C-alpha positions as CSV (number, residue, x, y, z in Angstrom):
1,M,-106.3,19.1,52.0
2,P,-103.2,17.0,51.3
3,I,-103.1,13.7,53.1
4,P,-100.3,13.7,55.7
5,P,-97.6,11.1,55.2
6,P,-97.7,8.0,57.4
7,P,-95.5,8.2,60.6
8,R,-91.9,7.2,60.1
9,P,-91.2,3.8,61.6
10,L,-89.3,3.9,64.9
11,T,-85.9,2.1,64.7
12,V,-85.1,-0.1,67.7
13,L,-81.9,-2.0,68.3
14,M,-82.5,-5.4,69.8
15,V,-79.5,-6.6,71.7
16,Y,-79.1,-10.3,72.7
17,A,-76.9,-13.3,71.8
18,T,-79.7,-14.4,69.5
19,A,-79.4,-17.0,66.7
20,Y,-81.9,-15.0,64.6
21,P,-83.5,-16.0,62.3
22,D,-83.1,-19.4,64.0
23,I,-84.9,-19.9,67.3
24,R,-83.0,-21.7,70.1
25,G,-84.8,-20.5,73.2
26,G,-87.4,-18.3,74.7
27,I,-85.7,-15.0,74.2
28,D,-85.0,-15.9,70.5
29,T,-88.8,-16.6,70.3
30,L,-89.6,-13.2,71.7
31,I,-87.3,-11.3,69.3
32,H,-88.5,-13.3,66.4
33,T,-92.2,-12.8,67.3
34,L,-91.8,-9.1,67.7
35,T,-89.7,-8.7,64.6
36,D,-92.1,-10.7,62.5
37,H,-95.1,-8.8,63.8
38,W,-93.6,-5.3,63.2
39,S,-92.3,-6.2,59.8
40,R,-95.9,-6.9,58.8
41,T,-97.6,-4.1,60.6
42,G,-95.0,-1.4,60.0
43,P,-94.7,0.8,63.1
44,C,-91.2,-0.4,64.1
45,R,-88.0,-1.2,62.2
46,V,-85.8,-3.8,64.0
47,V,-82.0,-3.9,63.9
48,I,-80.3,-6.7,65.8
49,F,-76.9,-6.7,67.5
50,A,-75.9,-10.2,68.7
51,P,-72.7,-10.4,70.9
52,A,-70.7,-13.1,69.3
53,S,-68.6,-15.9,70.9
54,W,-64.9,-15.7,71.4
55,D,-64.1,-17.6,68.3
56,Q,-65.5,-14.7,66.2
57,P,-63.3,-11.7,66.9
58,G,-64.4,-9.8,63.8
59,W,-67.4,-7.7,63.1
60,T,-70.1,-9.0,60.7
61,R,-73.2,-7.6,59.1
62,E,-75.9,-9.5,57.3
63,Q,-79.4,-8.8,55.9
64,R,-82.2,-11.2,56.6
65,G,-85.3,-9.8,54.9
66,P,-86.1,-6.4,56.5
67,V,-83.8,-7.1,59.5
68,T,-80.1,-6.1,59.6
69,I,-78.0,-8.2,62.0
70,Y,-74.7,-7.2,63.4
71,R,-72.4,-9.7,65.3
72,A,-69.2,-8.9,67.2
73,R,-67.7,-9.9,70.5
74,L,-67.9,-7.3,73.3
75,R,-64.8,-7.9,75.4
76,L,-64.9,-7.4,79.2
77,P,-62.0,-6.4,81.4
78,R,-62.6,-9.5,83.6
79,D,-61.4,-12.9,82.6
80,R,-61.7,-15.5,85.3
81,R,-59.2,-17.9,83.7
82,R,-56.6,-15.3,82.6
83,P,-57.1,-12.0,84.6
84,L,-54.1,-10.1,83.3
85,R,-54.4,-11.2,79.7
86,G,-58.1,-10.3,79.8
87,L,-57.5,-6.8,81.2
88,L,-54.8,-6.1,78.6
89,G,-57.0,-7.4,75.8
90,W,-59.9,-5.3,76.9
91,L,-57.7,-2.1,77.0
92,R,-56.7,-2.9,73.5
93,E,-60.1,-3.7,72.0
94,A,-62.7,-1.7,74.0
95,P,-62.1,1.8,72.6
96,G,-62.4,0.6,69.0
97,L,-65.5,-1.4,69.9
98,F,-67.2,1.5,71.6
99,W,-66.7,3.9,68.7
100,R,-67.7,1.3,66.1
101,L,-70.9,0.6,68.1
102,R,-71.6,4.4,68.2
103,R,-71.1,4.7,64.4
104,M,-73.3,1.7,63.7
105,I,-76.1,3.2,65.9
106,Q,-75.9,6.5,64.1
107,A,-75.7,5.0,60.6
108,E,-78.8,2.8,61.3
109,G,-80.7,5.7,62.9
110,V,-81.4,3.8,66.1
111,E,-83.7,5.7,68.4
112,V,-84.0,3.2,71.3
113,I,-82.0,0.2,72.4
114,H,-83.7,-2.9,73.9
115,L,-81.4,-5.1,76.0
116,H,-82.6,-8.6,76.9
117,T,-81.4,-10.1,80.2
118,L,-78.8,-8.4,82.4
119,Q,-75.3,-9.1,81.2
120,G,-71.9,-7.5,82.0
121,W,-71.1,-6.7,78.3
122,Q,-74.1,-4.3,78.3
123,D,-71.9,-1.7,80.0
124,Y,-70.9,-0.6,76.5
125,F,-74.5,0.6,76.0
126,R,-74.6,2.3,79.4
127,L,-71.5,4.2,78.4
128,L,-72.9,5.0,75.0
129,R,-76.0,6.5,76.7
130,R,-73.8,8.7,78.9
131,W,-72.0,9.9,75.7
132,G,-75.3,11.0,74.2
133,G,-76.4,7.7,72.7
134,P,-80.1,6.5,72.5
135,P,-82.1,5.6,75.6
136,Y,-82.0,2.0,76.5
137,L,-84.4,-0.3,78.3
138,I,-83.7,-3.7,79.9
139,T,-86.1,-6.7,80.0
140,L,-85.5,-9.3,82.7
141,H,-86.5,-12.8,81.5
142,G,-85.9,-15.2,84.4
143,S,-82.7,-16.3,85.9
144,D,-81.1,-12.9,85.5
145,A,-83.5,-11.8,88.3
146,L,-84.2,-15.0,90.1
147,K,-80.6,-15.9,90.6
148,F,-79.1,-12.4,91.0
149,H,-78.5,-13.0,94.7
150,L,-76.0,-15.8,93.7
151,K,-73.8,-13.4,91.7
152,P,-70.3,-12.6,93.2
153,P,-70.4,-9.1,94.8
154,R,-68.2,-7.5,92.2
155,E,-70.3,-8.8,89.3
156,A,-73.5,-7.9,91.1
157,R,-72.3,-4.3,91.5
158,A,-71.4,-4.0,87.8
159,L,-74.8,-5.4,86.8
160,A,-76.7,-3.1,89.2
161,R,-74.9,-0.1,87.6
162,I,-76.2,-1.1,84.2
163,W,-79.7,-1.7,85.6
164,R,-79.7,1.8,87.3
165,G,-78.5,3.4,84.1
166,A,-81.5,2.2,82.1
167,D,-84.2,4.6,81.0
168,A,-86.9,2.0,81.4
169,R,-87.0,-1.5,82.9
170,T,-89.5,-4.4,82.3
171,G,-90.0,-8.0,83.5
172,V,-91.8,-10.9,81.8
173,S,-93.6,-12.3,84.9
174,P,-94.8,-11.2,88.3
175,Q,-92.1,-13.2,90.0
176,V,-89.4,-11.6,87.9
177,V,-90.8,-8.2,88.6
178,Q,-90.8,-8.9,92.3
179,R,-87.3,-10.3,92.5
180,A,-85.9,-7.4,90.5
181,G,-85.9,-5.4,93.7
182,E,-82.8,-7.3,94.8
183,I,-80.8,-5.7,92.0
184,A,-81.3,-2.0,93.1
185,P,-83.8,-1.8,96.0
186,E,-84.1,2.0,95.7
187,L,-85.7,1.8,92.2
188,P,-89.4,1.3,91.6
189,P,-90.4,-2.2,90.3
190,P,-90.0,-2.8,86.6
191,R,-93.0,-2.7,84.4
192,L,-94.7,-6.1,83.8
193,I,-95.0,-7.0,80.1
194,V,-95.9,-10.7,79.8
195,N,-94.8,-12.7,76.8
196,G,-97.2,-13.3,73.9
197,V,-97.4,-16.0,71.3
198,P,-99.4,-16.4,68.0
199,L,-102.2,-18.9,68.0
200,E,-101.4,-19.8,64.4
201,T,-98.1,-19.9,62.5
202,S,-97.1,-20.2,58.9
203,E,-93.9,-22.0,59.9
204,P,-93.6,-25.1,57.7
205,P,-93.6,-28.4,59.7
206,H,-90.3,-30.2,60.3
207,P,-90.9,-33.9,61.0
208,V,-88.5,-35.8,63.2
209,A,-87.7,-39.4,62.3
210,G,-88.0,-42.3,64.7
211,I,-90.5,-40.8,67.1
212,P,-92.8,-43.3,68.9
213,P,-96.5,-43.0,68.4
214,E,-97.3,-42.1,72.0
215,F,-94.9,-40.0,74.0
216,A,-94.7,-37.3,76.6
217,L,-92.5,-34.4,75.7
218,V,-90.0,-32.2,77.7
219,V,-88.4,-29.2,75.9
220,G,-85.3,-27.5,77.2
221,W,-81.6,-27.8,77.7
222,I,-80.6,-30.9,79.7
223,S,-79.7,-29.0,82.8
224,P,-80.4,-29.2,86.6
225,V,-82.8,-26.3,86.5
226,K,-85.1,-28.0,83.9
227,G,-85.5,-31.1,86.1
228,Q,-85.6,-33.8,83.4
229,E,-84.3,-36.4,85.8
230,I,-87.4,-36.1,88.0
231,V,-89.7,-37.3,85.2
232,I,-87.2,-40.0,84.2
233,R,-87.5,-41.4,87.7
234,A,-91.3,-41.4,87.2
235,W,-90.7,-43.7,84.2
236,A,-88.5,-45.9,86.3
237,L,-91.2,-46.6,89.0
238,A,-92.6,-50.2,89.0
239,H,-96.2,-48.9,89.0
240,G,-95.5,-45.6,87.3
241,V,-96.1,-44.4,83.8
242,P,-97.9,-46.9,81.4
243,P,-95.4,-49.0,79.5
244,G,-96.7,-47.8,76.1
245,L,-95.9,-44.2,76.8
246,H,-92.4,-43.0,75.8
247,L,-90.5,-39.9,77.1
248,V,-88.9,-37.6,74.6
249,L,-86.4,-35.0,75.7
250,A,-85.8,-32.3,73.1
251,G,-83.1,-29.8,74.0
252,K,-79.4,-29.0,73.9
253,V,-77.1,-31.6,75.2
254,I,-73.7,-30.4,76.5
255,D,-71.1,-33.1,75.9
256,D,-68.0,-30.7,75.6
257,D,-67.4,-27.8,77.9
258,R,-64.0,-26.7,76.5
259,G,-63.9,-23.0,75.9
260,Q,-67.4,-22.5,77.3
261,P,-68.6,-20.5,80.3
262,P,-68.2,-22.1,83.7
263,E,-71.8,-23.1,84.0
264,F,-71.4,-25.5,81.0
265,T,-69.2,-27.7,83.2
266,A,-72.2,-28.3,85.4
267,Y,-74.4,-28.9,82.4
268,K,-72.0,-31.5,81.0
269,R,-71.9,-33.2,84.4
270,H,-75.7,-33.3,84.6
271,V,-75.9,-34.8,81.1
272,E,-73.6,-37.6,82.2
273,E,-75.8,-38.2,85.3
274,V,-79.0,-38.2,83.2
275,R,-77.5,-40.8,80.8
276,A,-76.3,-42.9,83.7
277,L,-79.8,-42.8,85.2
278,I,-81.4,-43.9,82.0
279,H,-79.0,-46.8,81.7
280,R,-79.2,-47.8,85.4
281,E,-83.0,-48.0,85.2
282,G,-83.0,-49.9,81.9
283,L,-84.9,-47.1,80.1
284,E,-82.9,-46.8,76.9
285,G,-85.9,-48.0,74.8
286,R,-88.4,-45.7,76.4
287,V,-86.5,-42.4,77.1
288,H,-85.1,-40.6,74.1
289,L,-82.6,-37.7,74.1
290,L,-83.1,-36.0,70.8
291,G,-80.6,-33.1,71.4
292,E,-81.2,-29.6,70.1
293,Q,-83.9,-29.3,67.5
294,P,-85.0,-26.5,65.1
295,H,-88.0,-24.6,66.4
296,A,-90.2,-26.0,63.6
297,A,-89.3,-29.5,64.7
298,V,-90.1,-28.7,68.4
299,R,-93.5,-27.4,67.3
300,W,-94.1,-30.6,65.2
301,L,-93.2,-32.7,68.3
302,M,-95.5,-30.6,70.5
303,Q,-98.4,-31.1,68.1
304,R,-98.0,-34.9,68.2
305,A,-97.2,-35.3,71.9
306,T,-99.7,-37.0,74.1
307,V,-98.9,-34.7,77.0
308,I,-96.2,-32.0,77.5
309,L,-94.3,-31.9,80.8
310,F,-92.5,-29.0,82.5
311,P,-90.6,-30.3,85.5
312,S,-88.5,-27.2,85.9
313,R,-87.2,-26.0,89.3
314,S,-87.1,-22.4,88.2
315,E,-88.5,-20.4,85.3
316,G,-89.5,-16.9,84.1
317,T,-92.4,-17.2,81.7
318,P,-91.4,-20.1,79.4
319,F,-92.4,-19.6,75.8
320,T,-92.7,-23.3,75.4
321,L,-95.6,-23.4,77.9
322,L,-97.4,-20.6,76.1
323,E,-96.8,-22.4,72.7
324,A,-98.2,-25.6,74.2
325,G,-101.2,-23.7,75.3
326,A,-101.7,-22.1,71.9
327,L,-101.8,-25.6,70.5
328,A,-104.4,-26.6,73.2
329,K,-102.1,-29.4,74.4
330,P,-102.5,-30.9,77.9
331,V,-99.8,-29.6,80.2
332,I,-98.4,-30.9,83.4
333,A,-96.0,-28.6,85.2
334,S,-94.0,-28.3,88.5
335,R,-95.6,-26.3,91.3
336,I,-93.3,-23.2,91.1
337,P,-94.3,-19.5,91.0
338,A,-93.9,-19.1,87.2
339,F,-96.3,-21.9,86.4
340,E,-98.7,-21.1,89.3
341,A,-99.1,-17.6,87.7
342,T,-99.9,-19.1,84.3
343,L,-101.9,-22.3,85.0
344,D,-105.1,-22.8,86.9
345,P,-104.6,-26.4,88.1
346,Q,-108.4,-26.9,88.4
347,R,-109.2,-26.3,84.8
348,E,-106.2,-25.5,82.5
349,G,-103.6,-28.2,83.4
350,W,-102.0,-29.9,86.3
351,L,-99.4,-28.7,88.9
352,V,-97.2,-31.3,90.6
353,P,-94.7,-31.0,93.5
354,T,-91.4,-30.7,91.8
355,E,-89.3,-33.3,93.4
356,E,-91.8,-36.2,93.6
357,P,-91.6,-38.7,90.7
358,A,-94.5,-40.7,92.1
359,A,-96.7,-37.7,92.0
360,W,-95.7,-37.1,88.4
361,A,-96.5,-40.7,87.4
362,E,-99.9,-40.5,89.1
363,I,-100.9,-37.3,87.3
364,I,-99.7,-38.5,84.0
365,Q,-101.8,-41.7,84.4
366,Q,-104.8,-39.5,85.4
367,A,-104.4,-37.4,82.2
368,L,-104.3,-40.6,80.1
369,D,-107.3,-42.2,81.9
370,H,-109.6,-39.2,81.4
371,P,-109.1,-38.0,77.7
372,G,-112.2,-35.9,77.8
373,E,-111.1,-33.9,80.8
374,T,-107.5,-33.7,79.4
375,A,-108.9,-32.2,76.2
376,R,-111.1,-29.7,78.1
377,R,-108.1,-28.5,80.1
378,G,-106.0,-28.0,76.9
379,A,-108.9,-26.0,75.3
380,A,-109.2,-23.8,78.4
381,L,-105.4,-23.1,78.4
382,R,-105.7,-22.1,74.7
383,E,-108.5,-19.6,75.7
384,K,-106.3,-18.1,78.4
385,I,-103.3,-17.8,76.0
386,A,-105.5,-16.0,73.5
387,R,-106.8,-13.6,76.2
388,D,-103.7,-12.9,78.3
389,H,-100.8,-13.6,76.0
390,A,-101.7,-12.1,72.6
391,V,-98.8,-11.0,70.4
392,Q,-100.7,-7.7,69.6
393,T,-100.9,-6.8,73.3
394,M,-97.2,-7.6,74.0
395,A,-96.1,-5.7,70.8
396,D,-98.2,-2.7,71.6
397,A,-96.9,-2.5,75.1
398,Y,-93.3,-2.5,74.0
399,L,-94.0,-0.1,71.1
400,A,-95.6,2.4,73.5
401,L,-92.6,2.2,75.7
402,Y,-90.2,2.8,72.8
403,Q,-92.2,5.8,71.7
404,R,-92.2,7.3,75.1
405,L,-88.4,6.9,75.4
406,A,-87.4,7.9,71.8
407,R,-90.1,10.4,70.9
408,P,-91.5,12.0,74.1
409,S,-94.5,14.2,73.8
410,P,-93.8,17.9,74.2
411,P,-95.0,19.4,77.5
412,P,-98.4,21.1,77.3
């Protein structure tokens, strides 16, 4: 008997404002991890569409290995700064964008569309679906669900319409899944698919110059939600963190908010407050703002950090925490639902009340004073990551969902 040909790879369009192949955040990490896994194992072909910023009005296409990447801005009818000009510009551009998206999806043979986070520009894909386009699913990652109640009513209604139009819905953590009910209460909860990370990577190291020999590391944008100022105050306490331990902050620093979304103004103000706090407490020699770093540099820093801190006030399932666990690094995190769902504070790390710098200083000192216990907790966290956050498990769950949407089984 002739051997049947292997199944044709399923083509999925990943949609997110990603920097692929660069990694600049958790969702970038997710897309890169899935894309790399499927390019090696073969069941899925990934095409990426990345909505571009306003300074790139054109449409671009590039090939990075097996992955095709399209970039174009998707204009919305609402412009908070210039409402009339925004509406007129949308009326002029939207029809052409819609049909160009449709032609691209047909030319690439896209069978399912995977939207990451919940954004207003995704309405193009809702309309494409209504015009016979491929099914789409939406994955919620964190603030899109946790802060949905803060959206203005008009924006919330538009986002709920996109959410209702999806053929499938997923969330990356139990907290995100629970809070998704605020978007459209009549819908069943989204499916939980937790993030996964590889235990080993072939990514070449990227050393960072001028790093002190002993340091605690915080990774993430300098922003109110990440809580960097809490641990800076722990360093400022007279009987706080040991003087030989430095604090390294690796993450984007917003110094210019011109032409950026409104939230960037709050980020810029927060950066100014953080710098003022460091200066006021005389910590310029012990607290280091590195700015945004390549993913390989962040991993290099994580490997060398004495301890990794997560003082966030809100999170979904942060990839940095999972990557720290994969490296068996000691982790100290704020006591918020996302970290409580990941860390056992009795054996895998420490959880600290978020807004208490003295408590942070005490636990950091405890971790330094008991290196054997600290190493045991790091090893236990690595075991949990290997068991509960494997890349294969995450990739298989998404692939099964894609296949159900794109290639449903015929009825018996």
